[in-house]
C-alpha positions as MATLAB code, in Angstrom:
seq = 'XXXXXXXXXXXXXXXXXXXXXXXXXXXXXXXXXXXXXXXXXXXXXXXXXXXXXXXXXXXXXXXXXXXXXXXXXXXXXXXXXXXXXXXXXXXXXXXXXXXXXXXXXXXXXXXXXXXXXXXXXXXXXXXXXXXXXXXXXXXXXXXXXXXXXXXXXXXXXXXXXXXXXXXXXXXXXXXXXXXXXXXXXXXXXXXXXXXXXXXXXXXXXXXXXXXXXXXXXXXXXXXXXXXXXXXXXXXXXXX';
ca = [
     -25.567   54.684   13.177;
     -26.976   51.865   11.056;
     -25.249   48.490   10.741;
     -25.569   45.866    8.065;
     -24.503   42.259    8.555;
     -23.316   39.767    5.940;
     -23.372   36.047    6.709;
     -20.645   33.926    5.150;
     -20.671   30.135    5.214;
     -17.260   28.541    4.857;
     -16.671   24.803    4.500;
     -13.341   23.590    5.817;
     -11.803   20.164    5.243;
      -9.929   18.801    8.229;
      -7.924   15.556    8.093;
      -7.233   13.898   11.406;
      -5.027   10.948   12.225;
      -6.676    7.553   12.312;
      -4.558    5.068   14.189;
      -5.302    1.400   14.662;
      -8.552    0.756   16.459;
      -9.220   -1.985   18.976;
      -9.682   -5.247   17.129;
      -8.019   -3.981   13.970;
      -5.283   -6.612   14.156;
      -1.630   -6.069   13.333;
      -0.829   -2.883   11.455;
       2.744   -2.500   10.250;
       4.791    0.546   11.240;
       8.096    1.610    9.729;
      11.092    3.788   10.352;
      12.808    5.299    7.348;
      16.318    4.783    6.051;
      18.019    4.524    2.682;
      21.356    3.450    1.206;
      24.034    6.054    0.580;
      23.336    6.260   -3.152;
      19.641    6.898   -2.672;
      18.675   10.117   -4.454;
      15.891   12.608   -3.961;
      14.205   11.799   -7.267;
      13.129    8.422   -5.875;
       9.962    8.387   -3.782;
       9.894    5.585   -1.259;
      11.715    2.433   -2.291;
      13.447    1.893   -5.618;
      14.520   -1.771   -5.374;
      17.111   -1.276   -8.128;
      19.200    0.674   -5.613;
      20.053   -2.560   -3.812;
      18.256   -4.154   -0.856;
      17.966   -7.552    0.757;
      14.457   -7.441    2.226;
      11.187   -6.483    0.555;
       7.798   -5.997    2.152;
       4.704   -6.074   -0.079;
       1.374   -4.948    1.337;
      -2.066   -3.733    0.333;
      -2.060   -0.092   -0.768;
      -5.828    0.208   -0.461;
      -8.961   -1.885    0.112;
      -9.948   -5.229   -1.338;
     -12.285   -4.257   -4.160;
     -14.579   -7.296   -4.222;
     -16.471   -9.434   -1.792;
     -19.712   -8.783    0.035;
     -18.432   -9.146    3.579;
     -16.637   -6.534    5.654;
     -14.371   -9.314    6.856;
     -12.318  -10.329    3.832;
      -8.707  -10.604    2.750;
      -6.460  -10.074   -0.256;
      -5.723  -13.126   -2.425;
      -2.079  -12.676   -3.459;
      -1.085  -15.339   -5.985;
       2.600  -14.737   -6.609;
       5.538  -12.380   -6.188;
       8.444  -12.710   -8.592;
      11.717  -10.795   -8.299;
      14.518  -10.533  -10.887;
      18.121   -9.450  -10.436;
      20.197   -7.176  -12.702;
      20.949  -10.085  -15.045;
      17.253  -10.779  -15.487;
      17.369  -14.042  -13.536;
      14.619  -15.006  -11.114;
      15.635  -14.613   -7.475;
      14.756  -17.353   -5.009;
      12.676  -15.752   -2.274;
      12.463  -16.862    1.343;
       9.503  -15.973    3.524;
      10.634  -13.965    6.531;
       7.346  -12.821    8.086;
       3.726  -12.075    7.244;
       0.581  -10.589    8.754;
      -1.183  -13.938    9.148;
      -3.301  -16.410    7.190;
      -6.893  -17.498    7.521;
      -7.315  -20.366    9.964;
      -8.211  -23.719    8.440;
      -7.756  -22.719    4.793;
      -4.211  -24.108    4.376;
      -3.241  -21.264    2.071;
      -0.217  -19.729    3.835;
       1.841  -16.733    2.764;
       4.489  -19.096    1.390;
       2.076  -19.786   -1.489;
       2.861  -16.305   -2.792;
       6.508  -17.208   -3.393;
       6.229  -20.875   -4.464;
       6.642  -20.091   -8.198;
       3.184  -21.498   -8.853;
       0.518  -19.106  -10.126;
      -2.130  -21.702   -9.333;
      -1.777  -21.261   -5.578;
      -2.294  -18.133   -3.517;
      -2.022  -16.639   -0.074;
      -5.398  -16.501    1.671;
      -4.858  -13.731    4.216;
      -6.438  -13.462    7.614;
     -10.011  -12.170    7.350;
     -10.050   -8.731    8.888;
     -12.939   -6.323    9.359;
     -12.308   -3.035    7.573;
     -10.196   -4.297    4.652;
     -13.076   -4.546    2.154;
     -13.875   -1.448    0.084;
     -17.375   -0.843    1.455;
     -16.111   -0.994    5.050;
     -12.615    0.407    4.473;
     -10.740    1.798    7.460;
      -7.651    3.936    6.739;
      -5.817    2.061    9.493;
      -5.932   -1.021    7.226;
      -3.464    0.514    4.764;
      -0.571   -1.947    4.746;
      -2.464   -4.213    7.134;
      -1.977   -7.339    5.030;
       1.719   -7.741    4.294;
       4.371  -10.268    3.403;
       8.074   -9.831    3.985;
      10.617  -11.708    1.852;
      14.381  -12.201    1.924;
      16.098  -12.152   -1.487;
      19.195  -13.821    0.000;
      21.654  -10.945   -0.243;
      21.708   -7.274   -1.175;
      20.321   -7.337   -4.712;
      19.752   -4.719   -7.385;
      16.273   -5.677   -8.522;
      15.689   -5.006  -12.227;
      11.995   -5.906  -12.127;
       9.364   -7.561   -9.990;
       5.904   -8.943  -10.640;
       2.730   -8.926   -8.566;
       0.229  -11.624   -9.569;
      -3.437  -11.497   -8.598;
      -6.224  -13.875   -9.550;
      -7.453  -12.070  -12.645;
     -10.982  -12.437  -13.965;
     -13.131  -14.479  -11.626;
     -11.247  -13.614   -8.433;
     -12.752  -10.565   -6.808;
     -10.503  -10.475   -3.759;
      -7.950   -8.175   -5.378;
      -6.532   -4.717   -4.687;
      -5.916   -1.803   -7.055;
      -2.921   -0.397   -5.202;
       0.128   -2.109   -3.689;
       2.859   -0.800   -1.398;
       6.517   -1.796   -1.480;
       8.931   -1.109    1.383;
      12.628   -2.019    1.217;
      15.292   -2.672    3.826;
      18.936   -3.587    4.124;
      18.611   -5.193    7.562;
      14.883   -5.948    8.115;
      14.813   -3.414   10.945;
      14.752   -0.002    9.266;
      12.526    0.347    6.218;
      12.165    2.906    3.459;
       9.009    4.904    2.923;
       6.464    3.174    0.732;
       6.547    2.963   -3.051;
       2.806    3.051   -3.789;
       1.742    1.880   -7.236;
      -1.350    0.695   -9.076;
      -1.750   -2.900  -10.252;
      -3.974   -4.839  -12.629;
      -6.294   -7.606  -11.488;
      -3.919  -10.158  -13.049;
      -0.130   -9.749  -13.477;
       1.682   -6.416  -13.136;
       5.367   -6.178  -14.100;
       7.325   -3.247  -12.684;
      10.744   -2.489  -14.192;
      13.272   -0.422  -12.213;
      16.688    1.119  -12.907;
      19.231    2.795  -10.659;
      19.601    5.938  -12.764;
      16.377    6.090  -14.706;
      13.791    8.819  -14.674;
      11.321    7.679  -13.618;
      13.091    5.096  -11.499;
      10.402    2.485  -12.094;
       7.857    1.953  -14.850;
       5.221   -0.489  -16.009;
       2.854   -0.061  -13.101;
      -0.621    1.475  -13.194;
      -1.567    4.925  -11.906;
      -2.621    4.944   -8.282;
      -6.392    4.990   -7.926;
      -7.071    8.545   -6.755;
     -10.133    7.769   -4.663;
      -8.165    5.188   -2.682;
      -4.966    7.191   -2.390;
      -6.347   10.393   -0.875;
      -7.078   10.113    2.811;
      -6.358    6.385    2.959;
      -2.697    6.681    2.047;
      -1.930    9.282    4.689;
      -3.949    7.646    7.460;
      -6.534   10.353    7.791;
     -10.230   10.877    7.800;
     -11.593   13.989    6.134;
     -14.221   15.913    8.011;
     -16.161   18.823    6.579;
     -16.681   21.571    9.099;
     -18.992   24.427    8.341;
     -17.932   27.743    9.781;
     -20.313   30.658    9.757;
     -18.806   34.077    9.847;
     -20.805   37.202   10.337;
     -19.323   40.402    9.037;
     -20.675   43.691   10.230;
     -20.438   46.736    8.039;
     -21.043   50.098    9.597;
     -23.217   52.519    7.747;
     -23.005   56.134    8.713;
];
């Protein structure tokens, strides 16, 4: 009996979890909840549904800078209620600020676009050194005062001349500051991005930019992709 073999090479993509590494600093973790009128067409948080607490964080790496240790410069967050009036925000918590710079997280809610939050320098947040565990690593949590149906919100970055910006932002929402919704991940400009939301709209929110695909693949699900080559040998019998 003669045999003939055929060699097949198969490349498999495997994504494995990438938790926080030693020295990574504080990485936020969330449980998921939603108000009773939350519907399946909404992905993550739709602030128009009514929440009291909002958490804004980086949805990907800082795009500029030449150092692996850098932070996101967040200039301002503005929130509007159903009547279109600006809501006074109170800082509840944040991931930390750079020592000695005197640019605290409160600068991001001081209604002054000329000041900004200078976050804590953290290795792995810059694009060239990006670690998936840094997704959501720089965050600010604000209290809107009471349960509020948010009609729109604005994220302000430094615009031209400030390279310490992000392309994607995450929004989590909560009624009690203990249980949080899944993330609403959206793309932003380098300057001001205005996101408008409605309770019954489809889509629920609009005005934001598409999520940058190269940042939202493995990074947004906390995974690293590994290519594994598998060689299979098939034997065919010849008689």
